[in-house]
C-alpha positions in Angstrom: 47.0 61.6 134.8 48.3 63.1 131.5 51.8 62.2 130.0 54.3 65.1 129.9 55.1 66.9 127.0 58.5 66.0 125.2 60.5 68.6 124.1 63.6 67.4 121.9 66.8 69.6 122.0 69.3 69.7 119.2 72.6 70.4 120.5 76.1 69.2 119.7 76.9 67.6 123.1 75.5 68.4 126.8 78.8 69.7 128.4 79.4 72.2 130.8 79.0 75.6 128.5 76.9 78.6 128.5 74.0 77.1 126.6 74.5 73.7 128.1 73.9 75.4 131.5 71.0 77.5 130.6 69.4 74.2 129.8 70.0 72.3 132.7 69.1 75.1 134.9 66.0 74.9 133.3 65.6 71.3 133.1 66.3 70.8 136.9 63.3 73.4 137.9 61.0 72.7 135.1 57.6 71.0 135.9 58.4 67.3 134.6 55.0 66.1 135.2 54.3 68.5 132.7 57.1 69.2 130.4 60.0 66.6 129.7 63.6 67.4 127.9 65.3 64.9 125.6 68.1 65.7 123.7 69.3 65.1 120.0 73.5 65.1 120.1 76.0 65.1 117.5 78.8 63.5 119.4 79.1 60.2 120.6 81.4 61.2 123.5 79.6 61.2 126.6 78.7 64.6 127.6 79.1 66.4 131.3 75.5 66.5 131.8 74.7 63.0 130.2 74.2 60.8 133.7 72.3 64.0 135.3 69.7 63.9 132.0 69.4 60.3 132.4 68.5 60.6 136.2 65.9 63.3 135.7 63.8 61.0 133.1 65.4 62.4 129.9 66.6 60.3 127.0 69.7 61.0 124.9 69.6 60.0 120.8 72.4 60.6 118.6 72.7 61.8 114.9 75.8 62.2 112.8 77.0 65.5 112.6 76.4 67.8 109.5 79.4 68.5 108.1 78.2 70.2 104.7 78.8 67.6 102.0 76.6 65.2 103.5 72.8 67.4 103.6 71.0 64.1 102.2 72.1 61.5 104.7 71.3 63.9 107.8 68.1 65.1 105.7 66.9 61.2 106.0 68.6 60.7 109.0 65.9 63.2 110.8 63.0 62.5 108.9 63.3 58.4 109.5 63.8 59.7 113.4 61.0 62.0 113.8 58.6 60.1 111.7 59.3 56.9 114.4 59.2 59.6 117.4 56.0 61.2 117.0 55.9 62.3 120.7 58.1 65.2 119.9 56.0 67.9 119.0 58.0 70.8 119.7 61.8 70.6 118.6 63.9 73.2 120.5 67.1 73.7 118.1 70.3 75.3 119.5 72.7 74.4 116.6 71.9 77.1 113.6 74.1 75.8 110.8 72.4 72.7 110.3 69.0 73.9 111.5 67.4 74.8 107.9 67.7 70.5 107.5 66.0 69.4 110.5 63.2 72.2 111.1 62.2 71.7 107.3 61.7 68.3 107.9 60.0 68.8 111.5 57.9 71.7 109.9 56.9 68.7 107.0 56.0 66.8 109.6 53.7 69.0 111.5 56.0 70.1 114.6 56.7 73.0 116.2 59.9 74.6 115.9 62.3 77.0 118.0 65.6 78.2 116.6 67.7 79.4 119.5 70.4 81.9 118.5 73.4 81.9 121.4 76.3 83.7 119.7 77.0 87.3 118.5 79.8 87.7 116.6 82.6 90.3 116.9 84.2 93.4 114.9 86.6 90.7 113.4 83.6 89.0 111.4 85.4 86.4 109.6 84.8 83.9 106.8 83.6 81.4 109.2 81.2 83.6 110.8 79.6 85.0 107.1 79.1 81.1 106.8 77.4 80.6 109.9 75.0 83.2 109.6 74.2 82.4 105.7 73.4 79.3 107.1 71.3 80.2 109.8 69.7 83.3 108.3 66.8 81.4 106.7 65.7 80.0 109.6 63.7 82.9 110.8 61.2 82.2 108.0 60.8 78.7 108.9 61.0 78.1 112.5 57.9 78.7 114.4 59.5 80.9 117.2 63.0 82.6 117.5 64.8 82.6 121.0 68.0 84.7 121.0 70.8 85.0 123.9 70.7 88.9 123.4 69.2 91.3 121.0 72.6 91.3 119.1 72.7 87.5 119.1 69.2 87.7 117.3 70.4 90.1 114.8 73.9 88.4 113.8 71.8 84.8 113.7 68.6 85.9 111.9 69.0 89.5 110.4 68.5 92.9 111.4 65.1 92.6 110.6 64.0 89.7 112.8 63.5 92.4 116.0 60.5 93.1 113.8 59.1 90.1 113.9 56.2 89.0 116.1 57.8 85.3 116.8 61.0 86.7 118.2 62.1 87.2 121.6 65.0 87.6 123.9 65.2 84.9 126.3 67.6 85.6 129.1 70.5 83.0 130.2 69.2 83.2 133.7 70.9 81.7 136.7 69.5 80.6 140.4 70.6 83.4 142.0 70.5 81.4 145.4 73.7 79.2 144.3 75.7 82.3 143.3 76.2 84.0 146.6 79.6 84.9 147.9 80.6 82.9 150.9 83.8 83.6 152.9 83.7 80.1 154.1 84.2 78.4 150.2 86.9 81.2 149.5 88.7 79.9 152.2 88.1 76.2 151.3 89.4 76.7 147.9 92.2 79.0 148.2 93.6 76.3 150.7 92.8 73.4 148.2 95.0 75.4 145.6 97.9 76.5 148.1 97.0 80.0 147.3 97.1 82.4 150.6 93.9 84.4 151.6 95.2 87.8 150.4 97.2 87.0 147.1 95.5 88.6 143.8 93.3 85.7 142.2 92.2 86.6 138.5 89.5 84.1 137.4 87.7 83.0 134.0 85.2 80.4 133.0 84.8 79.1 129.3 85.7 76.5 127.3 89.1 76.2 126.3 88.5 77.1 122.6 89.3 80.1 120.5 86.6 82.5 120.7 87.2 82.4 124.5 90.5 83.9 123.8 92.1 82.6 127.0 95.8 82.6 125.1 95.3 86.4 125.4 94.2 86.3 129.0 97.6 84.6 129.7 99.4 87.2 127.9 97.5 89.9 129.7 98.5 87.9 133.0 101.8 87.9 132.5 101.9 91.5 132.1 100.2 91.8 135.6 102.9 89.7 137.1 105.3 92.7 136.5 103.3 94.5 139.0 102.3 91.9 141.3 104.7 88.7 141.4 102.7 86.5 143.6 99.4 86.7 141.5 97.2 83.7 140.2 95.5 83.1 137.2 92.6 80.5 137.7 90.9 79.1 134.9 87.6 76.5 134.6 87.1 74.7 131.6 87.8 71.9 129.2 88.5 72.3 125.3 90.7 71.4 122.7 92.8 74.0 123.1 93.9 72.8 126.3 97.3 71.2 125.1 98.3 74.6 123.5 97.3 76.6 126.3 99.3 74.2 128.7 102.2 74.8 126.3 102.2 78.6 126.3 102.5 78.6 129.9 105.2 76.5 130.0 107.2 78.7 127.3 106.0 81.8 129.7 107.4 80.0 132.9 103.8 80.7 134.4 103.2 77.2 135.6 103.2 77.9 139.3 101.2 81.0 138.8 98.5 79.3 136.3 96.1 76.9 137.6 93.7 75.1 134.2 91.6 73.3 137.0 88.9 71.9 134.4 85.4 71.5 134.3 83.6 71.9 137.8 80.4 71.1 139.7 81.4 73.9 142.3 81.4 76.8 140.3 80.2 79.1 142.9 82.7 78.0 145.2 85.5 79.0 142.6 84.1 82.3 141.9 84.0 83.2 145.7 87.8 82.5 145.7 88.6 84.9 142.9 89.1 88.5 143.1 88.3 89.7 139.7 86.8 88.1 136.6 88.5 88.9 133.4 86.9 87.7 129.9 88.6 88.9 126.5 86.0 86.6 124.3 86.4 87.5 120.6 82.4 87.1 120.6 79.8 86.0 123.0 76.2 85.7 122.9 75.8 87.0 126.4 78.1 85.2 128.6 76.3 83.3 131.4 79.5 83.0 133.5 79.6 86.8 133.5 75.6 86.9 135.2 77.1 84.1 137.8 80.2 86.5 138.9 78.2 89.5 139.3 75.8 87.6 141.3 78.7 86.9 143.8 80.1 90.4 143.9 83.2 90.1 141.6 84.2 92.8 139.5 84.3 91.8 135.8 86.6 93.3 133.0 85.5 92.2 129.8 85.8 92.7 125.8 83.9 94.5 123.8 82.5 91.7 121.9 80.6 91.0 125.1 76.5 92.1 124.5 75.7 95.4 126.8 73.0 92.8 127.9 75.5 91.2 130.1 76.3 94.4 132.3 73.4 93.7 135.0 75.4 95.7 137.9 77.9 98.3 138.2 80.6 95.5 138.6 81.2 95.2 134.9 83.8 97.3 132.9 84.2 96.9 129.1 87.2 97.4 127.1 88.3 97.0 123.8 90.2 93.8 122.3 92.2 96.1 120.4 93.8 98.2 123.6 97.2 96.7 124.7 98.0 94.1 127.5 99.1 97.4 129.7 95.7 98.8 129.1 94.2 95.6 130.1 96.3 95.3 132.9 95.6 99.1 134.0 92.1 98.5 134.0 92.0 95.1 135.6 94.1 96.4 138.9 92.0 99.6 139.2 88.6 97.6 139.3 90.3 94.9 141.7 91.4 98.5 143.9 87.5 99.7 143.3 85.8 96.5 144.4 87.9 95.1 147.2 87.2 92.0 148.9 86.5 93.8 152.2 83.5 95.7 150.5 82.4 92.4 148.9 78.6 91.8 148.5 76.3 89.6 146.4 74.4 91.5 143.9 70.9 89.2 143.7 68.9 91.8 144.0 70.7 93.2 140.8 70.2 90.3 138.7 66.6 90.0 139.5 66.1 93.4 138.8 67.3 92.5 135.1 65.6 89.8 135.0 68.1 87.3 135.0 67.1 84.5 137.7 66.1 81.4 136.6 62.6 81.7 138.6 61.5 84.5 136.0 62.6 83.1 133.0 61.0 79.6 133.8 57.4 80.4 133.6 58.3 81.8 130.1 59.8 79.0 129.0 56.9 76.7 130.2 54.2 78.5 128.7 56.1 78.5 125.1 56.5 74.7 125.3 52.8 74.2 126.4 51.4 76.5 123.8 53.3 75.4 120.9 52.5 71.6 121.8 48.9 72.7 122.4 49.1 74.2 118.9 50.9 71.2 117.1 48.3 68.8 118.8 46.4 66.9 116.1 48.0 68.7 113.0 50.5 65.8 112.5 51.7 65.5 108.9 53.6 62.4 109.8 52.4 60.3 106.6 53.2 63.3 104.1 55.8 61.4 101.7 56.0 64.5 99.3 59.5 65.4 101.0 
């Protein structure tokens, strides 16, 4: 029996974030007799998915993070690793800022490479975004294949002309819709656990506690909603470096009894069932996989205009400008909550499937891509090339 091909994913850390969740959804369902995933991470801290990765037969390697001033050590670390590990014929990169280095090394050694753009920029395109775009732009001329979470993520990651390239495609951040069905029982259980009554309004949000997810603005918007609905609750799932800052904001505004930072959860679908409306004021997004999950469970979603249009896979999603006032956000949130009351809530699985966001639809695409690239790479190795 032939050994499976081994695909090396290059990523920061395997925590529960959008790209990482998508990778794991694919990994759990891919035919591991044919394709096995391994990971090159840039953090020595344990990732949320590390134990599961190893249980599925995957390996996790560590390399020092690219910091801008260490391109030569970073280059040689990659060259040493790939020369030692000739089994990796396909490299799937999810970090654009340093991709020029590692895909150049991989190409020089005859490997096939994929660069995946997961983020789009907002109207507040800043110096940091310019730098990331500048670092990522040359990758489209070197990588074998280019993937993006949305068309806009591809344009922002690789430039406008990328959509004309034959090696570019949008890969939907698909979910297992069977896991994201509305459950009255789970709704009741989560609310009981949180000490929230069945009819109380719960506004929800899922995402890393980082600046781009804009949870500080969400808390400000929620504070405005409390003027109208004093017993409302805000439920935020996720962890990140801004946790302490957000906790202090909650205390400063006297919202400790109404706002719940519950951290990372394995049973996200259960918490989605407990929510009444999902609010997502992100500064920029590649897509926002949690929005697909939320719509699947039948939750109305109010999201910023920085979210790509591809995230709207059902009538449940409404866009609003980041420039709109907190009061305007409040009006839209309460309107959508009224339009899609809990009494009429149903899962939107069929609409998710019609939009090709079910994992069963993207899995064959990814599997074929990996197998074809591995076949092309087989026997075309330049591992002994010492010119670079």
